[in-house]
C-alpha positions in Angstrom: -6.7 25.4 17.2 -9.5 27.8 16.8 -12.6 27.6 14.5 -10.4 28.8 11.6 -6.6 28.6 11.3 -4.6 29.2 14.4 -2.1 31.9 15.0 0.6 29.3 14.2 1.2 29.2 10.4 3.5 26.6 8.8 6.4 28.1 6.8 6.5 25.0 4.5 5.0 25.8 1.1 3.1 22.7 -0.1 1.1 24.2 -2.9 3.1 22.3 -5.5 1.2 19.2 -4.4 -2.1 20.5 -5.7 -3.3 18.8 -8.9 -3.9 20.6 -12.1 -7.6 20.2 -11.6 -7.4 21.8 -8.2 -5.4 24.7 -9.5 -7.8 25.3 -12.4 -11.0 25.1 -10.3 -12.5 28.5 -9.5 -14.4 29.2 -6.3 -18.1 29.2 -6.6 -19.0 33.0 -6.8 -22.4 32.5 -5.4 -21.0 30.7 -2.4 -18.5 33.6 -1.9 -21.5 36.0 -1.7 -23.2 33.6 0.8 -20.2 34.2 3.2 -20.7 37.9 2.9 -24.2 37.6 4.5 -22.4 37.2 7.8 -20.6 40.5 7.5 -23.0 42.2 9.9 -26.1 41.1 11.8 -29.6 41.5 10.4 -28.5 41.7 6.8 -31.5 41.9 4.3 -31.1 39.5 1.4 -32.8 39.6 -2.0 -30.0 37.4 -3.4 -30.8 33.9 -2.3 -32.9 31.2 -3.9 -33.7 29.3 -0.7 -37.2 28.3 0.1 -38.4 30.2 3.2 -38.4 28.0 6.3 -42.1 28.8 7.0 -42.8 26.6 3.9 -40.8 23.6 5.2 -43.1 20.7 6.1 -40.9 20.1 9.1 -40.8 22.3 12.3 -39.3 20.0 14.9 -37.0 16.9 15.0 -36.4 15.0 18.2 -33.5 12.6 18.6 -33.5 10.1 21.4 -29.9 9.3 22.2 -28.2 7.1 24.8 -27.6 8.7 28.1 -23.9 9.1 29.0 -24.4 9.8 32.7 -23.6 6.2 33.6 -20.0 4.9 34.2 -20.4 2.4 31.3 -23.0 4.0 29.0 -22.6 1.5 26.2 -23.2 -1.5 28.4 -26.2 0.2 29.9 -27.6 1.1 26.5 -27.0 -2.4 25.1 -28.3 -4.5 28.0 -31.4 -2.5 29.1 -32.9 -2.3 25.6 -36.0 0.0 25.4 -35.7 0.8 29.1 -32.2 2.1 28.9 -31.6 5.6 30.1 -31.7 8.2 27.3 -31.5 11.8 26.6 -33.6 13.7 24.1 -32.2 16.4 21.7 -34.3 18.8 19.7 -33.8 20.6 16.4 -36.6 23.1 16.1 -37.7 26.3 14.5 -39.3 27.6 17.6 -37.5 26.0 20.6 -34.1 26.8 22.0 -31.4 24.6 20.4 -27.8 24.8 19.2 -28.6 24.8 15.5 -32.1 25.9 14.7 -33.9 23.9 12.0 -34.4 27.0 9.8 -30.6 27.3 9.6 -29.7 23.6 9.5 -31.9 22.9 6.5 -30.9 25.9 4.3 -28.2 25.9 1.7 -24.8 26.2 3.1 -21.1 26.6 2.4 -18.8 23.8 1.2 -17.1 23.6 4.6 -20.4 22.8 6.3 -22.7 24.8 8.5 -20.5 27.0 10.7 -22.0 25.6 13.9 -21.4 22.0 12.8 -17.9 22.9 11.5 -17.2 24.4 14.9 -18.1 21.3 16.9 -15.9 19.0 14.8 -13.1 21.5 15.1 -13.5 21.4 18.9 -13.6 17.6 18.8 -10.4 17.5 16.7 -8.7 20.0 19.0 -9.7 17.9 22.1 -8.0 14.7 20.7 -5.3 15.9 18.4 -4.6 19.6 19.0 -2.9 20.2 15.6 -1.4 23.6 14.7 -2.5 25.5 11.6 -5.4 23.2 10.6 -9.0 23.7 9.6 -11.9 21.2 9.4 -14.0 20.6 6.3 -17.2 18.5 6.6 -17.7 15.6 4.2 -20.2 12.9 3.4 -18.3 10.3 5.5 -14.8 8.8 5.1 -15.0 7.7 1.5 -16.2 11.0 0.3 -13.4 12.8 2.2 -10.7 10.5 0.9 -11.9 10.7 -2.7 -11.8 14.5 -2.5 -8.2 14.4 -1.1 -7.2 12.1 -3.9 -8.7 14.5 -6.5 -7.0 17.4 -4.8 -3.5 15.9 -5.0 -3.4 13.4 -7.9 -2.4 13.7 -11.6 -2.9 11.1 -14.3 0.2 9.0 -14.4 1.0 9.5 -10.6 1.7 6.7 -8.2 0.3 6.9 -4.7 1.8 4.9 -1.8 -0.2 2.5 0.5 0.1 -0.6 2.5 0.5 -3.7 0.3 -2.8 -5.0 1.7 -5.4 -2.1 1.7 -9.2 -1.7 1.6 -10.0 -2.1 -2.0 -13.1 0.2 -2.0 -10.7 3.0 -1.3 -7.7 2.0 -3.4 -10.1 1.6 -6.4 -11.1 5.3 -6.2 -8.1 7.0 -7.9 -7.7 4.4 -10.6 -10.2 6.3 -12.9 -7.9 9.4 -12.5 -5.1 7.4 -14.1 -3.3 7.0 -10.8 -1.6 3.8 -9.9 -0.4 2.4 -6.6 3.0 1.6 -5.3 2.8 -0.8 -2.4 4.8 -0.7 0.9 5.4 -3.9 2.8 3.8 -4.6 6.2 4.4 -6.8 9.2 2.3 -7.3 12.3 3.0 -3.7 13.3 1.7 -2.3 10.1 3.6 -0.4 7.4 7.4 -0.9 7.6 9.1 2.5 7.6 12.3 1.1 6.2 10.5 -0.3 3.2 8.7 3.0 2.6 12.1 4.7 2.5 13.4 1.9 0.2 10.6 2.4 -2.3 11.2 6.2 -2.4 15.0 6.1 -2.4 15.1 3.5 -5.3 12.3 4.9 -7.4 12.8 4.3 -11.1 12.1 7.6 -13.0 10.9 5.5 -15.9 7.7 4.8 -13.8 7.0 8.5 -13.7 7.5 11.1 -11.0 8.3 9.8 -7.5 5.2 9.3 -5.4 4.2 12.4 -3.4 1.1 11.0 -1.6 0.9 8.4 1.1 -2.4 6.9 2.0 -2.4 5.2 5.4 -4.8 3.8 8.1 -2.7 4.0 11.3 -5.2 2.3 13.8 -6.8 -1.1 13.2 -5.8 -1.1 9.6 -8.3 -2.6 7.2 -7.8 -5.5 6.5 -4.9 -6.6 8.7 -6.0 -5.0 12.0 -2.4 -3.7 12.6 -1.8 -0.4 14.5 1.3 1.7 14.0 3.4 2.3 17.2 4.3 5.9 18.1 7.8 5.3 17.0 6.7 4.1 13.5 4.4 7.1 13.2 7.3 9.4 13.9 9.5 7.6 11.5 6.9 7.7 8.7 6.4 11.5 9.3 10.2 12.1 9.2 10.4 10.1 5.9 7.5 12.2 4.6 9.4 15.4 5.4 12.6 14.1 3.7 10.8 13.0 0.6 8.2 15.7 0.5 5.1 13.4 0.9 1.6 14.4 1.6 -0.1 12.1 4.0 -3.8 11.1 3.8 -4.5 9.8 7.3 -7.6 7.7 7.2 -8.5 6.9 10.8 -12.0 5.6 11.2 -11.0 3.2 14.0 -9.1 5.7 16.1 -11.5 5.5 19.0 -11.5 1.7 18.9 -8.0 1.2 20.4 -7.7 -1.7 23.0 -5.6 -2.9 25.8 -3.9 -6.3 25.3 -5.7 -9.6 25.5 -4.2 -10.2 28.9 -6.4 -7.4 30.3 -10.0 -8.2 31.2 -11.1 -5.0 29.5 -9.8 -1.8 28.0 -9.5 0.7 30.8 -11.2 4.1 30.4 -7.9 5.8 31.3 -5.9 4.1 28.5 -4.7 6.9 26.3 -5.2 7.0 22.6 -2.1 6.7 20.4 -1.1 10.1 19.1 -2.2 10.6 15.5 0.0 11.7 12.6 -2.1 14.9 12.5 -1.0 15.7 16.1 2.7 15.5 14.8 2.1 17.6 11.7 4.2 20.8 12.0 4.4 21.2 8.2 0.7 21.0 7.1 1.4 17.9 5.1 -1.3 15.7 6.8 -4.9 15.6 5.6 -6.7 13.6 8.2 -10.1 12.0 7.5 -12.5 11.2 10.4 -16.0 9.8 10.5 -18.9 9.1 12.8 -19.6 5.8 11.0 -17.8 3.4 13.4 -18.8 5.2 16.6 -22.4 6.2 15.9 -23.9 4.8 12.7 -22.5 4.2 9.2 -25.7 5.5 7.5 -25.1 8.9 8.9 -22.6 9.5 6.1 -20.9 12.4 7.9 -17.2 12.9 8.4 -14.6 15.6 8.2 -11.2 16.4 6.8 -8.7 18.2 8.9 -6.0 20.0 6.8 -4.0 23.1 6.5 -5.8 26.3 5.5 -4.3 26.0 2.0 -5.9 22.6 1.3 -9.1 23.5 3.2 -9.7 26.3 0.7 -9.4 24.0 -2.3 -11.5 21.3 -0.6 -14.2 23.8 -0.2 -14.0 24.9 -3.8 -14.2 21.3 -4.9 -17.2 20.6 -2.6 -19.0 23.7 -3.8 -18.6 22.4 -7.4 -19.6 18.8 -6.7 -21.4 17.3 -3.8 -22.1 20.6 -2.0 -22.3 20.6 1.8 -23.3 17.5 3.7 -27.0 17.0 4.6 -28.4 19.2 7.3 -30.0 16.4 9.3 -26.6 15.0 10.3 -25.1 18.4 10.9 -27.9 19.4 13.2 -27.6 16.1 15.1 -23.9 16.4 15.8 -24.3 20.1 16.8 -27.0 19.3 19.2 -25.1 16.3 20.5 -21.8 18.1 21.1 -22.9 21.7 21.8 -26.7 21.7 22.5 -28.3 22.4 25.9 -29.2 18.7 26.5 -26.3 17.2 24.5 -23.5 15.0 25.5 -20.9 17.8 25.1 -17.4 16.7 24.3 -16.9 15.2 27.8 -19.9 12.9 27.3 -18.8 12.0 23.8 -15.4 11.0 25.3 -17.2 8.8 27.9 -19.2 7.1 25.1 -16.2 6.2 22.9 -14.2 5.0 25.8 -17.1 2.8 26.9 -17.6 1.7 23.2 -14.1 0.4 22.9 -14.5 -1.6 26.1 -17.5 -3.3 24.5 -15.5 -4.0 21.4 -12.7 -5.3 23.6 -15.2 -7.8 25.0 -16.3 -8.8 21.5 -12.7 -9.2 20.4 -12.0 -11.5 23.3 -15.1 -13.6 22.7 -14.1 -14.0 19.0 -10.5 -15.0 19.9 -11.7 -17.6 22.5 -14.0 -19.1 19.9 -11.2 -19.0 17.3 -8.9 -20.8 19.6 -11.4 -23.6 20.2 -12.8 -23.9 16.7 -10.0 -22.9 14.3 -6.6 -22.7 16.0 -7.2 -26.2 17.4 -7.1 -27.6 13.9 -3.5 -26.5 13.5 -4.3 -25.1 10.1 -4.7 -21.4 11.0 -3.6 -18.8 13.6 -4.5 -15.2 14.5 -3.2 -12.5 16.8 -5.3 -10.0 18.8 -5.6 -6.7 16.9 -4.8 -3.6 18.9 -7.6 -1.6 17.3 -10.4 -1.8 14.8 -12.9 -4.5 14.0 -10.9 -7.1 12.1 -8.8 -10.2 12.8 -6.3 -11.2 10.2 -6.2 -15.0 10.0 -3.1 -16.7 8.7 -3.8 -20.0 7.0 -0.9 -22.5 7.3 -0.7 -23.3 3.6 2.8 -24.7 4.1 1.1 -27.7 5.6 -1.3 -28.3 2.7 -0.5 -31.5 0.7 -1.1 -29.8 -2.6 1.1 -26.7 -2.0 3.7 -26.5 -4.8 6.7 -24.3 -4.2 8.6 -25.0 -7.4 6.6 -23.1 -10.1 9.8 -21.4 -11.4 11.8 -24.6 -11.8 10.3 -25.9 -15.0 11.6 -25.2 -18.5 8.9 -22.6 -19.1 9.0 -21.0 -15.7 9.1 -17.2 -15.5 11.6 -15.5 -13.2 9.0 -13.2 -11.8 5.5 -13.8 -10.4 4.4 -16.3 -7.8 6.7 -19.2 -6.8 3.8 -21.2 -5.4 0.2 -22.2 -6.2 -0.9 -20.6 -2.9 -3.2 -18.1 -4.6 -5.1 -20.9 -6.3 -5.4 -22.8 -3.1 -6.7 -19.8 -1.2 -9.3 -19.2 -3.9 -10.4 -22.8 -3.5 -10.6 -22.4 0.3 -12.8 -19.3 -0.2 -15.2 -21.2 -2.5 -15.4 -24.0 0.0 -16.3 -21.5 2.8 -19.1 -20.1 0.6 -20.4 -23.6 -0.2 -20.4 -24.3 3.6 -22.4 -21.1 4.2 -19.7 -18.7 5.4 -18.7 -15.4 3.9 -15.2 -14.3 4.8 -12.9 -12.0 3.0 -9.8 -13.4 1.2 -6.5 -11.5 1.2 -6.5 -11.4 -2.6 -9.1 -8.7 -2.8 -7.0 -6.4 -0.6 -3.6 -6.9 -2.3 -2.5 -3.8 -4.3 -1.9 -4.6 -8.0 1.8 -4.7 -8.7 3.6 -3.9 -12.0 5.4 -7.1 -12.9 8.4 -5.1 -14.0 8.9 -3.8 -10.5 7.6 -6.7 -8.4 9.7 -8.2 -5.7 11.0 -11.4 -7.4 12.2 -12.9 -4.1 9.0 -12.3 -2.1 6.0 -11.7 -4.4 2.8 -10.7 -2.8 1.0 -13.5 -4.7 2.8 -16.0 -2.3 1.6 -14.1 0.7 -2.2 -14.3 0.1 -2.7 -17.0 2.7 -4.8 -14.8 4.9 -8.5 -14.2 5.6 -10.2 -11.2 7.2 -12.9 -11.8 9.7 -14.8 -9.3 11.9 -15.9 -9.3 15.5 -18.3 -6.4 15.0 -21.3 -8.7 14.5 -23.4 -10.8 16.9 -22.0 -13.5 19.1 -24.2 -16.0 17.3 -22.6 -15.0 14.0 -19.1 -15.4 15.5 -20.0 -18.8 16.9 -21.5 -20.2 13.8 -19.0 -18.6 11.4 -15.9 -19.9 13.2 -17.3 -23.4 13.6 -17.9 -23.4 9.8 -14.3 -22.1 9.2 -12.8 -24.8 11.5 -14.6 -27.6 9.8 -13.9 -26.3 6.3 -10.2 -26.1 7.1 -10.2 -29.7 8.3 -11.8 -30.8 5.1 -9.6 -28.6 2.9 -6.3 -29.8 4.4 -7.5 -33.4 4.4 -8.2 -33.4 0.6 -5.1 -34.6 -1.3 -6.7 -34.4 -4.7 -6.0 -31.5 -7.0 -8.7 -30.4 -9.4 -8.1 -30.7 -13.1 -7.4 -27.0 -13.7 -4.7 -26.9 -11.0 -3.1 -30.1 -12.4 -3.0 -28.6 -15.9 -1.5 -25.3 -14.7 1.2 -27.2 -12.7 2.1 -29.3 -15.8 2.5 -26.1 -17.9 4.7 -24.4 -15.3 
């Protein structure tokens, strides 16, 4: 892959996936003229409205970054504190640098500053090497995903996603009049057979068959699941058969771990191939971010797509947010291409060291979990293969107040939950809060289901007996939090008395 599209061009026409809004949007004519300024060197411009750089109240920015010269740079940076080895990068008007300040802080094109676009393109090529794809800078993952949804969705559409998904993202297209169709999961993530089942048995009365799949393949939020290579291939083949576009949201790609039986994640452990790396049709729009590997407040990410969708993403950006902030673009350009920067090889050393640190934190969390929570017999958890989250299963089947007969009464419905599990989990969540622990309940991640098309035999409401916890915080937070969770579970399962609201609801069932 080069800076722009490669010589390989997909023969699959996917333009029919563009939304009406995307088709009607016109390129910003002033931005089109901006591109012409690069037609030849030393162009004289009387066209722009940019303040001259001599009037900027900034002439030099220095970034002190971790050194990556050590074998384990993250451990060195974390343990040595202020005395840790570092390297200094400079963005300046007058000093040599990869992206001069007078360029980095000017208005730019919707794809981002060319130098910054080039470094994320090189980064994408290094890890994924996709054919016929172009990178578009965005204001982090959320901005990139929202733009993909606007690019592809029409009011009345259904998009596909895991039945438990990050609600901050799945809320985004609802205002467009787009609904969700859920796909079942197991410990390995999305089940390809269920994806095909949803598509093959789609009821036309619901509207047109879904044509967009949103998926987090590594360290899925909230379940922590990671798709195997074979599942990724199956999902891509299904997408080809049913003409799906794939929005591959992969913020945890670099946080992939060896198994818990290993003392650490080896630097040589390969990353699982992305869906983008398999994309021969141009149907994957991959969204990456620096949030999980550098700092979330950077708000800088990028979308990798075919040239067709890149063009429309740029038009949308030029008509909405405009290009990402120059400070972040200058930083990544100096970091990955500057004279004193990490370069891609140093970046690779950093992320491989970073995942070893998160491996250590994961193992610390799981050891505490075993002692404080699993020992109660009321909850269990498996080691996630990637990401920052542990998906904790609460053994509600052992709770004295669980009722599994809600559909047996004379007024019982034939759809909806069979049990009172959702109410019990809400009670557990409130008890955790009262005890001083914030933990995420599964209910906030469950995709809403149209009752008419819900699975009557296995409703999602009866599978809400999960909690999401993170091992990204401090060891002290893990120790305190898991101790609270263990004690709260003991008290919760020891309490045989139902509250009045629950008793009334059971009587009416």
